[in-house]
C-alpha positions in Angstrom: -15.3 0.4 -14.3 -15.8 1.6 -10.7 -12.7 2.1 -8.5 -12.5 2.7 -4.8 -9.4 4.6 -3.6 -8.2 4.7 0.0 -4.9 5.1 1.9 -3.3 5.3 5.3 -1.7 8.8 5.0 -5.2 10.4 5.2 -7.7 11.8 2.8 -5.8 15.1 2.4 -2.4 13.5 1.6 -0.6 14.3 -1.6 -0.3 10.7 -2.6 -4.0 10.0 -2.6 -4.7 13.2 -4.5 -2.3 12.3 -7.3 -3.5 8.7 -7.4 -7.2 9.8 -7.7 -6.3 12.3 -10.5 -4.3 9.6 -12.4 -7.1 7.0 -11.9 -9.6 9.3 -13.5 -7.5 9.2 -16.6 -7.9 5.4 -16.8 -11.2 4.5 -15.1 -14.7 5.9 -15.6 -15.9 6.0 -12.0 -13.6 6.9 -9.1 -14.6 7.2 -5.4 -12.3 8.2 -2.5 -13.0 6.9 1.0 -10.0 7.4 3.3 -9.1 8.1 6.9 -9.5 11.7 8.1 -5.9 11.8 9.4 -2.8 9.8 9.0 -3.0 6.1 10.2 0.3 4.7 9.0 1.7 1.4 10.2 -1.7 0.2 11.4 -1.8 -2.9 9.2 -5.3 -4.4 9.0 -6.7 -2.9 12.2 -10.4 -2.4 12.4 -12.4 -0.3 14.9 -14.7 -2.6 16.9 -15.2 -0.6 20.1 -15.8 3.0 19.0 -18.2 4.7 16.6 -17.1 6.0 13.2 -17.9 9.3 11.7 -18.1 10.0 8.0 -17.8 13.4 6.3 -18.6 13.9 2.7 -16.0 16.4 1.5 -17.3 16.7 -2.1 -19.1 14.3 -4.4 -17.5 10.9 -4.4 -14.9 11.8 -1.7 -15.4 11.0 2.0 -13.3 11.2 5.2 -13.7 8.4 7.8 -12.7 8.8 11.5 -11.0 5.4 11.5 -8.4 3.1 10.0 -7.8 2.3 6.3 -9.7 -1.0 6.8 -12.6 0.9 8.4 -12.7 3.1 5.3 -13.0 0.0 3.1 -15.8 -1.4 5.3 -17.7 1.8 5.3 -17.4 2.1 1.5 -18.5 -1.5 0.8 -21.1 -1.7 3.5 -22.7 1.8 3.1 -21.3 4.5 0.8 -20.9 2.3 -2.2 -23.2 -0.6 -1.2 -25.4 -0.1 -4.2 -22.6 -0.2 -6.7 -19.8 -2.4 -5.5 -16.3 -1.4 -6.8 -14.6 -3.5 -9.4 -11.2 -2.6 -8.0 -9.6 -1.1 -4.9 -6.5 1.1 -5.1 -4.7 2.0 -1.9 -2.1 4.7 -1.8 0.0 6.3 -3.0 1.8 5.8 0.3 4.4 8.4 1.4 7.3 6.0 1.7 8.1 2.5 0.6 6.2 -0.7 1.4 8.7 -3.3 0.5 9.7 -6.6 2.1 8.3 -7.0 5.6 6.7 -3.6 5.4 3.6 -5.4 3.9 2.8 -6.8 7.4 2.8 -3.4 9.1 1.5 -1.1 6.3 -2.0 0.3 6.5 -1.8 0.9 2.8 -1.3 -2.8 2.1 -3.7 -3.7 4.9 -6.6 -1.8 3.2 -5.8 -3.6 -0.1 -5.7 -7.0 1.7 -9.1 -6.2 3.2 -10.5 -5.6 -0.2 -9.1 -9.0 -1.3 -10.8 -10.6 1.7 -14.1 -9.3 0.3 -13.3 -10.7 -3.1 -12.4 -7.5 -4.8 -9.1 -7.2 -6.8 -6.8 -4.7 -5.1 -3.5 -2.9 -5.6 -1.4 -1.1 -3.0 0.9 1.7 -4.4 3.8 3.3 -2.6 6.5 5.9 -3.4 10.0 4.8 -2.2 10.8 8.3 -1.0 9.7 10.4 1.9 9.7 13.6 -0.2 6.5 13.5 -2.3 7.8 16.0 -4.8 8.6 13.3 -7.3 4.9 12.3 -7.5 4.3 14.9 -10.1 7.1 13.6 -12.3 5.8 10.1 -11.9 2.3 10.8 -13.2 2.9 9.2 -16.6 4.3 6.1 -15.0 1.4 5.9 -12.5 -1.1 6.2 -15.4 0.9 3.5 -17.3 0.7 1.1 -14.4 -3.0 1.7 -13.9 -3.5 1.2 -17.6 -1.8 -2.2 -17.5 -3.9 -3.1 -14.5 -7.1 -2.2 -16.4 -5.9 -4.1 -19.5 -4.5 -7.2 -17.9 -6.5 -7.4 -14.7 -5.4 -8.7 -11.3 -5.1 -12.5 -11.0 -7.8 -14.0 -8.8 -6.9 -14.2 -5.1 -4.1 -11.7 -5.5 -3.2 -8.2 -4.5 -0.5 -6.3 -6.3 2.0 -4.4 -4.2 3.5 -1.6 -6.4 6.5 0.5 -5.4 7.6 3.5 -7.4 11.3 4.5 -7.1 12.2 8.2 -7.0 13.3 9.0 -10.6 17.0 9.7 -10.8 17.8 11.2 -14.2 21.4 12.2 -13.1 22.1 8.6 -12.1 20.3 6.9 -15.1 20.6 9.6 -17.9 19.5 7.1 -20.6 16.5 5.8 -18.7 13.1 7.1 -19.8 10.4 4.6 -19.0 6.7 5.7 -19.5 7.9 9.2 -20.3 9.6 9.6 -16.9 13.3 10.6 -17.0 15.5 8.5 -14.7 13.0 5.6 -14.4 14.4 2.4 -15.8 11.3 0.2 -16.3 9.0 -2.2 -14.5 9.7 -5.6 -13.0 7.6 -8.3 -11.3 9.4 -9.2 -8.1 9.5 -11.3 -4.9 9.1 -9.8 -1.5 12.4 -8.8 -0.1 13.6 -8.6 3.5 13.6 -5.2 5.2 14.5 -5.3 8.9 13.9 -2.7 11.5 16.0 -2.1 14.5 14.5 -3.0 17.9 15.4 0.2 19.6 13.0 1.4 22.3 13.8 4.9 23.7 12.8 5.4 27.4 12.3 8.9 28.6 10.5 10.9 31.3 8.0 13.6 30.7 8.1 17.0 32.6 6.1 15.4 35.4 8.5 12.5 35.9 6.3 9.9 34.3 8.0 7.3 32.0 7.2 7.0 28.3 8.6 4.9 25.5 9.2 5.6 21.9 9.6 2.8 19.5 12.2 3.9 17.0 15.1 1.9 15.6 17.8 2.7 13.2 17.2 3.1 9.4 15.9 -0.2 8.1 18.5 -2.8 6.9 17.9 -4.4 3.5 19.0 -7.9 2.7 20.6 -7.7 -0.8 19.0 -10.4 -3.0 18.5 -10.0 -6.7 14.9 -9.9 -8.1 13.2 -8.7 -4.9 11.2 -5.5 -4.5 13.9 -4.0 -2.3 16.6 -4.7 -4.9 14.5 -3.6 -8.0 13.4 -0.3 -6.5 16.9 0.5 -5.5 18.0 0.0 -9.1 15.4 2.5 -10.4 12.6 0.1 -11.5 8.9 0.1 -10.6 8.3 -3.1 -8.6 5.1 -5.2 -8.8 4.9 -7.9 -6.2 1.9 -10.4 -6.3 0.7 -11.2 -2.7 -2.0 -13.7 -1.7 -4.0 -14.3 1.5 -3.0 -17.9 2.1 0.2 -18.0 4.3 0.1 -21.8 4.9 3.5 -23.5 4.8 2.5 -26.7 2.9 6.1 -27.6 2.5 6.4 -28.5 6.2 3.3 -30.7 6.4 5.4 -33.8 6.5 7.7 -32.5 9.2 4.6 -31.8 11.3 3.1 -35.3 10.8 3.8 -36.3 14.5 1.3 -33.6 15.5 -1.6 -35.7 14.1 -3.3 -37.3 17.1 -6.5 -39.2 17.5 -8.7 -38.9 20.6 
């Protein structure tokens, strides 16, 4: 089984290193094609007006001077064109991708691009900014990848996986997949994670204005069974996401829009 790994934190990020090492415990053939630098919060952007450069860092590991989606395109159209991957893994992101994050995230964007090309995909994220817990999570990461290998990904679906930071002091009896402080795994709905609309306006030393999009710490809507809720409670969250965003439930309400010429 051939697996393509990418991310949005860059090819040298800790998360992609751990994911690649864990993937090699589960799959026979693993290739890494990822941005040369961090490209977070870039969603499904693609570079149409600039050339891309590719550097082979070592066998089966390349850096691309573009976005996560560029990396998927380069892999499918050139680097791995003769042996199309069976699965695309994107991550492990440094920070959560829950709720509305899936619309901004380059990690999820790369997985979604793979799905557009008909390849099953999984986005994986760590719900902590400190990547130190990645080492402790290795058995759980391998367990999740093993489940994906065994059960597969449903057609037309990408799986959005979020790992919580293990908290053995808070959950002393929890020990899922050999990880102390990890309570288990749950299939979830997308939650709601709102960002503030703060825009900071300042002047540089030459008196020219610049703006910094910031915002307060994201606000979570508390609703049981969502990825936001489950990760907060110490579980690994697996959320199935599709490409079709059509609201068929409002077709009747929009009936007056039907017009003949």
